[in-house]
C-alpha positions in Angstrom: -2.4 29.2 28.6 0.8 31.4 27.3 2.1 30.3 24.4 5.6 28.9 25.1 8.4 30.5 23.5 10.2 28.2 21.1 13.4 27.5 20.3 14.1 25.8 17.3 17.8 24.8 16.2 18.9 21.5 13.6 22.0 19.7 14.6 24.8 18.3 12.5 23.4 15.3 11.0 20.3 16.8 9.7 17.9 16.4 12.8 15.2 19.2 13.4 14.6 20.1 17.1 12.0 22.0 18.7 12.0 23.3 22.0 8.8 24.5 24.2 9.6 25.0 27.7 7.0 25.2 30.2 7.4 25.0 33.9 4.0 25.0 34.8 3.8 21.5 36.0 6.7 19.0 36.4 6.5 16.9 33.3 7.9 16.7 30.0 6.7 15.7 26.6 8.9 13.9 23.9 8.2 13.2 20.6 9.4 12.4 17.3 8.0 12.8 13.9 9.2 10.8 10.7 8.2 12.1 7.5 7.1 8.7 6.0 3.5 7.5 5.9 0.8 5.6 4.6 1.5 7.3 1.1 5.1 6.5 1.2 4.9 2.7 1.2 5.8 1.0 -1.7 3.0 -0.6 -4.4 2.2 -4.0 -3.2 2.9 -3.4 0.9 -0.3 -1.8 1.9 -0.2 -1.5 5.5 3.9 -1.3 5.7 4.4 2.0 7.4 1.6 1.2 10.0 4.0 -2.3 10.6 7.1 -0.6 10.7 5.9 1.3 13.4 5.0 -1.2 15.3 8.2 -2.9 14.6 10.0 0.8 16.1 8.9 -0.7 19.8 10.4 -4.1 19.4 13.8 -3.5 20.8 16.9 -1.9 19.6 20.9 -3.3 18.8 21.0 -2.5 22.8 18.0 -2.6 24.4 16.0 -6.1 24.5 12.4 -6.5 23.1 10.0 -4.7 25.7 12.8 -2.3 27.6 11.2 0.2 26.2 8.1 0.0 27.8 9.5 -1.2 31.2 11.9 1.8 30.8 9.2 4.5 30.2 6.5 2.8 32.4 9.1 2.3 35.4 9.0 6.5 35.2 5.6 6.7 35.8 5.4 8.0 32.1 3.1 6.6 28.8 4.2 6.3 25.9 2.8 5.4 21.8 2.8 6.1 18.5 0.8 6.3 15.0 1.1 6.1 11.5 -0.4 9.1 9.4 -1.1 9.6 5.9 2.4 11.9 5.6 3.7 11.3 9.0 4.7 8.5 11.7 5.1 9.9 15.0 6.4 8.3 18.5 6.2 10.3 21.8 6.7 9.5 25.7 5.4 11.5 28.5 7.1 11.5 31.8 8.3 13.4 34.9 11.0 16.2 34.0 13.3 14.4 36.2 13.2 11.3 33.2 13.9 13.7 30.1 17.1 12.1 29.8 15.6 8.9 29.6 13.3 9.8 26.9 16.0 11.3 24.5 17.9 7.9 25.3 15.1 5.7 24.1 14.1 7.5 21.0 17.8 8.2 19.9 18.6 4.4 20.5 15.7 3.2 18.2 16.5 5.7 15.4 20.3 4.7 15.4 19.5 0.6 15.1 16.2 -0.5 15.8 16.0 -4.6 16.4 14.6 -6.3 13.1 14.2 -10.1 13.3 12.3 -12.5 11.7 10.7 -13.3 14.7 9.6 -9.7 15.6 8.2 -9.1 11.8 6.2 -12.7 12.0 5.0 -11.5 15.7 3.6 -8.3 15.2 2.3 -9.0 11.2 0.0 -11.2 13.4 -0.7 -8.1 16.0 -1.8 -5.8 12.9 -3.6 -8.6 11.9 -6.1 -9.1 14.5 -5.9 -5.2 15.1 -7.7 -5.2 11.2 -10.3 -7.7 12.1 -10.9 -6.0 15.3 -11.3 -2.1 13.9 -12.1 -3.4 10.4 -13.8 -6.2 9.2 -15.7 -7.3 12.6 -17.2 -4.4 13.3 -19.7 -1.9 11.7 -18.6 0.3 9.5 -15.4 -0.8 10.0 -12.7 1.3 7.6 -15.8 4.0 6.9 -14.9 6.0 5.5 -11.0 6.5 5.4 -10.3 2.9 3.7 -13.4 2.7 1.5 -13.6 6.3 0.3 -10.4 7.2 -1.0 -10.3 4.5 -3.8 -13.2 5.9 -5.0 -12.2 9.3 -5.2 -8.6 9.0 -5.9 -7.0 7.1 -8.8 -3.0 6.6 -7.5 -1.8 3.9 -5.7 -0.6 6.3 -2.9 -3.3 8.2 -2.4 -6.1 5.1 -3.3 -5.4 2.3 -1.5 -5.8 0.9 1.8 -2.8 2.3 4.8 -4.2 -0.6 7.3 -3.1 -2.9 5.0 -4.2 -6.3 2.9 -3.6 -9.6 4.4 -1.5 -10.7 1.7 0.8 -7.9 1.7 1.6 -7.9 5.6 2.3 -11.3 5.2 4.3 -10.9 2.2 6.7 -8.6 4.2 10.5 -9.6 4.6 13.4 -8.3 6.5 15.5 -6.9 3.5 11.9 -4.9 3.3 12.1 -3.5 6.5 15.7 -3.0 6.4 15.0 -0.8 3.0 12.2 1.3 4.6 14.3 2.1 7.7 17.5 3.4 5.9 15.1 5.5 3.5 12.6 7.1 5.7 14.2 6.8 9.6 17.2 9.1 9.1 18.0 12.2 11.4 17.7 14.1 8.4 14.2 12.8 7.8 12.7 13.8 11.4 11.8 16.2 14.1 12.5 15.9 17.8 10.4 18.2 20.1 10.7 18.5 23.4 7.7 20.3 25.5 7.7 20.7 29.0 9.5 21.5 32.4 13.3 21.5 31.2 16.2 23.9 30.8 16.7 24.6 27.2 20.4 24.5 27.7 20.3 21.4 29.5 17.9 19.9 27.0 20.2 20.9 23.8 23.1 19.1 25.7 21.4 16.5 26.1 19.7 16.2 22.4 23.6 16.8 21.5 24.6 13.6 23.7 21.9 10.9 22.9 21.3 12.1 18.9 24.4 13.6 18.1 26.2 11.0 16.8 23.1 9.2 15.3 24.7 8.8 11.6 23.4 11.4 8.8 21.8 9.5 5.6 20.2 12.0 3.3 16.4 12.6 3.2 14.8 10.8 0.4 13.5 13.1 -2.2 9.7 13.7 -1.4 7.2 13.0 -4.3 4.2 14.7 -5.2 1.1 12.9 -4.7 -0.8 15.4 -7.0 -3.5 13.9 -9.1 -6.2 15.4 -11.2 -9.4 16.7 -9.9 -12.6 14.5 -10.5 -14.8 15.9 -13.4 -17.4 13.9 -13.0 -19.3 12.4 -10.1 -17.2 8.7 -9.0 -19.3 6.3 -7.4 -18.6 3.2 -5.5 -20.2 0.4 -3.3 -19.4 -1.4 -0.1 -21.3 -4.2 1.4 -20.9 -4.5 5.2 -22.0 -8.0 7.1 -21.9 -5.8 10.2 -23.8 -2.5 9.4 -27.3 -1.8 10.4 -28.2 0.7 8.3 -27.7 2.0 4.8 -24.3 4.6 4.6 -23.3 7.4 2.6 -19.8 8.7 2.3 -19.3 11.6 0.3 -15.5 12.8 -0.4 -14.4 16.1 -2.1 -10.6 17.3 -2.4 -9.9 20.4 -0.8 -7.6 23.4 -1.3 -3.6 22.2 -0.9 -3.2 22.5 3.4 0.4 23.8 3.3 0.1 25.9 0.1 -3.1 27.2 0.6 -4.0 27.3 4.6 -6.4 30.1 4.6 -8.2 28.6 1.7 -8.1 25.0 3.3 -9.3 26.8 6.6 -12.5 28.0 5.1 -13.1 24.3 4.5 -12.7 23.5 8.0 -15.8 26.3 9.0 -17.1 25.3 6.7 -17.5 21.6 8.4 -18.3 23.3 11.5 -21.5 25.5 10.0 -22.2 22.5 8.2 -22.7 19.7 11.2 -21.6 21.6 14.5 -24.4 21.1 17.1 -28.2 20.9 16.7 -27.9 24.5 15.2 -26.1 23.6 12.4 -27.4 23.5 8.6 -27.4 19.8 8.1 -28.3 18.6 11.4 -31.4 21.1 11.3 -32.5 19.7 7.6 -31.2 16.3 7.3 -31.9 15.6 11.1 -34.6 17.9 12.8 -36.7 19.4 9.9 -37.0 16.3 7.4 -36.1 13.6 9.3 -33.6 11.7 6.5 -30.6 10.8 8.5 -30.0 9.0 11.9 -26.5 10.5 12.3 -24.0 13.1 9.5 -20.9 14.4 9.9 -18.2 16.8 8.0 -14.7 17.0 8.6 -11.3 18.1 7.2 -9.1 14.8 6.4 -9.8 11.3 6.2 -8.1 11.2 9.8 -9.0 15.1 10.8 -7.3 18.2 9.8 -3.3 19.4 9.4 -2.6 15.6 9.1 -1.4 15.5 5.3 0.1 17.2 2.7 -1.9 18.0 -0.7 -4.0 15.8 -1.9 -6.3 16.3 1.2 -9.7 15.1 1.9 -13.2 16.9 2.6 -15.6 14.0 4.1 -19.5 14.2 4.7 -20.6 11.1 5.9 -24.1 10.1 6.9 -26.4 6.7 8.1 -29.8 6.5 7.0 -32.8 4.4 7.2 -33.5 2.0 4.3 -36.5 3.2 3.1 -34.9 6.6 2.5 -33.4 6.5 -1.1 -29.8 8.3 -1.0 -30.5 10.2 -3.8 -32.9 11.7 -1.6 -30.2 12.2 1.0 -27.5 13.7 -2.0 -30.4 16.2 -3.3 -30.8 17.4 0.3 -27.5 18.0 0.7 -26.7 19.8 -2.9 -29.3 21.9 -1.5 -27.8 23.6 1.3 -24.4 23.5 -0.1 -26.4 25.6 -3.1 -27.7 27.6 -0.4 -24.2 28.4 1.6 -22.9 29.4 -2.0 -25.7 31.6 -3.0 -25.5 33.5 1.0 -22.6 33.6 2.9 -23.3 32.5 6.5 -23.5 35.8 8.6 -21.2 37.1 11.3 -22.9 35.4 14.3 -22.9 31.9 12.7 -19.3 32.2 11.9 -18.4 33.6 15.4 -20.6 30.3 16.8 -18.3 27.8 15.2 -15.1 30.0 14.9 -15.2 30.0 18.9 -16.2 26.5 19.4 -12.6 25.5 17.0 -10.4 27.8 19.3 -11.7 26.4 22.3 -10.9 23.1 21.3 -8.0 23.7 19.9 -7.0 25.8 23.3 -8.4 22.7 25.0 -6.1 19.9 23.2 -3.3 21.9 23.0 -3.6 22.6 27.2 -2.5 18.6 27.4 1.1 18.4 27.1 0.9 15.4 24.7 -1.1 16.4 21.9 0.6 20.1 22.6 4.0 17.9 22.0 2.4 16.3 18.8 1.1 19.2 17.3 4.3 21.0 17.5 6.0 18.0 15.7 3.6 17.5 13.1 3.8 21.7 11.9 7.5 21.7 12.1 7.7 18.5 10.0 4.5 19.4 7.4 4.6 23.4 7.7 8.1 23.9 8.5 7.0 26.2 11.0 5.9 25.1 15.0 4.9 28.3 15.9 1.7 28.5 13.5 0.1 25.9 16.0 -0.5 28.9 18.3 -1.7 31.4 14.9 -4.5 28.8 14.1 -7.4 29.9 15.9 -6.5 33.6 14.9 -6.1 32.3 11.7 -9.7 30.9 11.9 -11.1 33.7 13.2 -10.1 35.8 10.1 -12.0 33.2 7.7 -15.2 35.5 6.2 -18.3 34.2 5.1 -17.5 35.1 1.6 -14.9 31.8 1.8 -17.1 29.7 3.3 -19.1 30.1 0.8 -16.8 30.1 -2.1 -15.9 26.6 -0.4 -19.5 25.5 -0.7 -19.7 26.5 -4.2 -16.8 24.0 -5.1 -18.7 20.9 -3.6 -20.3 20.5 -6.3 -22.0 17.4 -7.9 -19.7 17.1 -10.6 -16.5 17.4 -8.5 -16.9 14.4 -6.0 -16.7 10.5 -4.9 -19.9 8.7 -3.6 -19.3 6.0 -1.5 -22.7 3.4 -1.2 -22.1 1.2 2.2 -25.0 -1.4 2.0 -26.1 -4.0 5.1 -25.1 -7.1 3.6 -28.3 -9.7 2.8 -26.8 -11.8 6.0 -24.3 -12.0 8.2 -22.5 -15.1 7.1 -19.2 -15.3 6.9 -18.1 -13.1 9.1 -14.5 -12.6 8.7 -12.1 -14.7 10.6 -8.5 -14.7 9.2 
């Protein structure tokens, strides 16, 4: 698919806009990215950014509860939202004739969501149920994205549980909601993206019509979340009543994703060299040659790459039999990393990894919803939505020496090791 031409501009209230016309199918994607995520939520209100995402679907001052759902679904569209470390996104994908409807809905809740005691209490219970289902009552729940950060990081912003503690969620007030909205949900702190089948001039007019009168509020000053690198191996342990086998998560700090993108991409290629396919280094060493683990993976970011500013995390996770000591797994991991640090991967191995990455990127961005969300996220985080279309070439330019240097940086004295132990019994499963 040819890269769509991008039109980028900012309207008077500070809302940044990305337009990506593509007439190949009669559908349109609309997304709004707000520059607020898990790391922005106040201390004592863990999980609040995600809770607020839920509240943004509970009606507005001009639309009753569930009206957003009905308007999108009656048009034959889909919608959703998600919370990330450094942003929250909302989207609709609809037939192109319904573009104005999507723009109206997003502008309406940007202007004034309906924040009521009833909606807050209801959504607190919804989020608590999500946590029960996805974390507390399932094997390896929260592994590693909830459990690893407090081992690797020391500051609240980087270390806390973004899903939320029940007591913090239950302590959230309407005043907290109003303050959060006023601070972070301003047009000057957001990016609107429209992709798909539309005319640029018409889209501009509709955007001005629906978003132009949303009151300007200054974007908040974005704090630095920087903290010192580890100088010794950090260790943590978690007992999981549902896990059938022990597990290990190893976390390392990565280069700054925004200001050192090529250095960051080298770690993505390294992840592929380590665990992408049966021929990868860790699969061969720990699964086939000397069976030490039953599952192993590596990746950039706790949720995936390109979802956070600095600091970001490189993770290696493994599930292993009880009779295999975790020290053996770590020793084998270090041997593979030492080999890569000493001898860079050759061109053929690199090409295999980067070709898979390129194919995956092209396939993902061929889906309108993924393309819309990627353009918005890159405009917000990098200030350049068009970077989405240059990622594959940038990754293909990563050298074996850069991958070798990344492997060399993954040292035992600069990492966190989280050990997940199966509980001795499964009594007392969390029900509250």
